[in-house]
N, C-alpha and C positions, 0 to 999 in steps of 0.2 A: 720885080713887079707882078710880069705876066703868071712865074711860078706861085707865087703868093696867094693872085687871084684863083686860080687854077685849085691851090688846097682848099680854099675858103669855100669854094663851089663844092669841092669834093664831099667835106664834113656836114654842107647842106643845113650850117648852122648861121645863124643870123651875128650872133656872138662873136666867131671867126671871121666875119667880112669885118666886123666893127674894129677888130684887132688889129685889120691890116691898114685902118686909117681913111676905107671907102664908105662913101655913102652909099645906101639903098638906093636903087633908081625909082622905088616909089613908097608911098606910105604904110609904114604894121599895120596889119589889121588888126582890131581888137572886139569882144563881143560886145555888141549894141549895150547888152544890160552892164557892162560896166561904166560905157561912156555917158549914157543917157541919165539922167537926173530925175526922180520920179517923186512928186508929193501925191497927200490926197487930193490936192487940187489940179494936180496931172489929167486932160482929158483921157478920155479912155483910150480915144482914136490914136491918141500919142504916144501912147504906152507899147514898149516893145516886146515881141515875140520872145518869151523866155522857155530855158528849156535847162538840164538838167547840168550841172557844173557851172551856170552863169552866177554871176555875183553882184552886187550893189545895190542901190536905193530902189528902183524899181523890183529888185526880187524880195527886198523886206517888205514893202509896200503891198504885193502880191501875199505875203506869207500872214501881211496883219489881218488882211481882206478876208482871208480863211478863217485864219484865229477867229477874229469876230463872227464870223458865221458857224462856229462851234467845230472846227473841222481840225484835227490831232495833226500840227504841222511847227516845226522850227520857225524861228522866228528872228534868223542872225542875217540875214542878208544873202546867205549862199544857197543857193538853189540843187541840195541833196536829195538823195534816195528817199529820204522822209520826205521832201515837198515835194517831188515828182509822185509819191503815193498818193499824197492828201488832194494834187490838183487830178488826179486819174481816178478819186473816191468822189470828187465833186464831179468832175463830168460824166458819170456813170450817173447822178442823179438827176440830170438833166437828158431827157431822147432825145434831143435835137443835136446834142455834141458827139463829136467825135472823141474815145477815150483813148489819148495820143501821151497824155502826162506833158504835154506843150501847152505852155499858156499863151497861145497867140489870137487874135481880135475876138472872135468869138467866145470863147473862153471868157475874155477879161470881161466883154460886153454882159454876159449871164451874170460874171462873179457881181458886176457892180450894180447891173440894172435888171436882170432876170428878164421876166417877161416870154421866156420858153415854154416849154412842156417838161415840168417835175415831172421824174420817174419814181413809179410807186411798185415798190419790191414786190407788194402782195396782188396787185393788178398787173403787173408786169408791163409789156410796151403794146396793150392792147387800151386801145384809146375809144373805143365804142362803147356803147351800153351791151354788146351782146356778153352772152356767158361763154366764157373759156372751159370746155372740158378736158381736163388734163390727165395723163396716166403716167404713174413713175415704174420704173425696175424694168422685170423683163416679164413675159408674155410665156405663159405654159411651154406655148411650141411655135416656130417658126410658122406652121399652117395656122395655128390659132391666130397669130397676129396677123396675116395676110388676109384671114376671113373679114375680122373686125374692120380692119384699115379698109377694106371694099366695102363692107357694110356702113361704114361711116361717111364715108365716097357716097354711096347711093341716096344716104338720108340728107345730103347736104351741108353734112356736118364735119367741118375742119377740128381734127382732135389737134393736142399739144402734148406732146409726148417726152419725155424725160428719164432716157435710158442710161446705165452706167456703161463701163466697158466690159466688164466681164459678161454683161449677155451680148454682147455683139462678137465678143471672143468664142462664147458657146452658139453662137449660131442660132442665137432665138429671136431677133430683130435683126430687120434690115432697114435700114436708114434711107437708103437711095429708094428702095420700093415706098415707102412711106409718104419720100417727098413728094416723088412723082403721082401720086394717088392724093395731093393736095394737104398734107401733113405736117405739121412742124415736129422736128425732132431736133433735142437740144441734151444740154450735158447735166449728167448725174452722179458726176464723179468715176472712178474705176473700179473700186471694190464696195460703195456704198460706207465709207469708214464715218465716223464723225469729226468734221474736218477740223472741230476746235479742240482736237485733242493734237492734232498734228503740229510742225513746224511749219514754217511758210514754206520750205522745199519740200515738203513732204504734202503742203497741198497743191502746189504745184503739181508733184508726180500725180495726185488723182485726177490733176484736170487736165493731165495730159491724154496724146492718143494711147489706147483706142477709143475709150470717149469720146463723145461727138465735139470737135472743135468746131462751136460754133458761137453766135454772140451772144448765148444769152445760158444761161446755168441754174442748176437748183441744189444745194446742198444738201445732203441728208439729212431727214428730221428737221428740215430748216432750220438748221442752227448753223450760226455763223457767227466770228467775232473779227475784229481789227485786223489779224492776221489774214483771216479767211475774205476780209474784202478787198484787202490789197491784192490778194494774188489773185481772185477773180478779176479785177480791174488790169492786173498786167498781163491778163491773155491775149487783149479782152474781152470779158463777158460781164455782162447785166446778171445780178440776181433775181431771180424768179421764184417766189414762194406761191403763198396761194392764201385767199379767203376764207373757202369754206373747206374744212378737212371732214370727210365722209366717215374718216376710222374705219373704213371697209378690212383693214387686215387686222381688228378684230374678229373676224369670222362672219362678218352680218350677213344676213340673206339679200340676194336679187333687191328684193322688194322693198326691204330698208332703207337701204343706198339710195336706189331712185327716190324714193319719198323723201328722202333726209333733202337731197339735192334740191325737188320740186319746191319744199316747205322753205327752205332756207336760201337758196341763191338769189341774191338782188341783181341789177342791170349792173354790166362791167365787171362783176366778181369772177377769180377765176376758182375751179374745182378740182380737189386734190382726189383723185381713184388712184388706184393700181392694176396693172394690167394683170396680175396672176389671181387677184380676186373676182368679185361675184358680177362685176359690172363691165367690165369690158368685151362686150358681145354685141349681137347687133337689137336683141330684145330689149335690152338694158337703155341703150341707146335712144333707141325708139319711145320709149315709155318717158326718159327726159324730156325730149323734145316735144312731147306733145304734152305734157302735165306744164311745162312752162311757157309754152303756147298760150296755155289757158291763161295763166296769170298775165298776160300781155310781155312775155320775156322769149328773146328768141337765141339760139347758140352759135357759135363764129360760123359765118358760111364756109363751105369749101368751094372755091373760086377757081382750083385747077392747083396744077403743079407749084410747089415753093421752091427757092432758094436754102443753101445750105445754113448762111450767115445774115440773116435779113436786119436791117435794121429794126425795124417794124412790125408788127404782123396783121396780117391783110384776112379783116373778118366779115 
């Protein structure tokens, strides 16, 4: 009997112990999702935390709730990768949810009861009436970058910068320097590829370092599909695009870009410009600030150094 017991322990297998006729000393643990039964009348507070590979009626209820709200998900009662991606996308749509792919109490509550802060892809995490001035791509030089970053700080303006990995490799931008001077730096892919043309693995490669590893990202051209959304949510990054496109990349003059922003920006808007074009300088920023002020609008305030992966923006 002793030798048999040693053999069973060495195998580390419950089945081997069962073959000896010996009983286990404690209960066999099983996933709560498989042992708890859920219906639509089950109180939210009584629904278990669900994660990848869980099965059962509670998983099916989660999937049905997601599907009823238009999320692309399987409804077979198995928490597959597809279900996890749907949960992550759902979590991405609420600013106060953590994007982890796990359906815990907060996610269940938001799914059934709502009441949180909906996330707007165009407005991003700016929950104020302040206008956000965002700049994409690469500046003409690191010197020009630092000059404008410092000028914006002096004007009390907090810029939101979306740069790509090549800009970092080319040493045209210094994310740490910008953050130390009160500006956010987020991800804009690595090579500025159209992410909608890539596989899931290809998108993940574009979102990896050396591009900024942070909490928000802007897909090049503002283009995204289900594959792209799944990749961003897996990072996890929330997609942040814009409300006002200056189209400065077409070669517009500084005054044209400035006037376009002043004439078209509304409270809470995110404005799209590019660091390599006409408005990434002190005089343009100053003119935009003055012009918007005359309309009763103010720009996101610079309140000092910022972190790498903020959940919200401080304006």
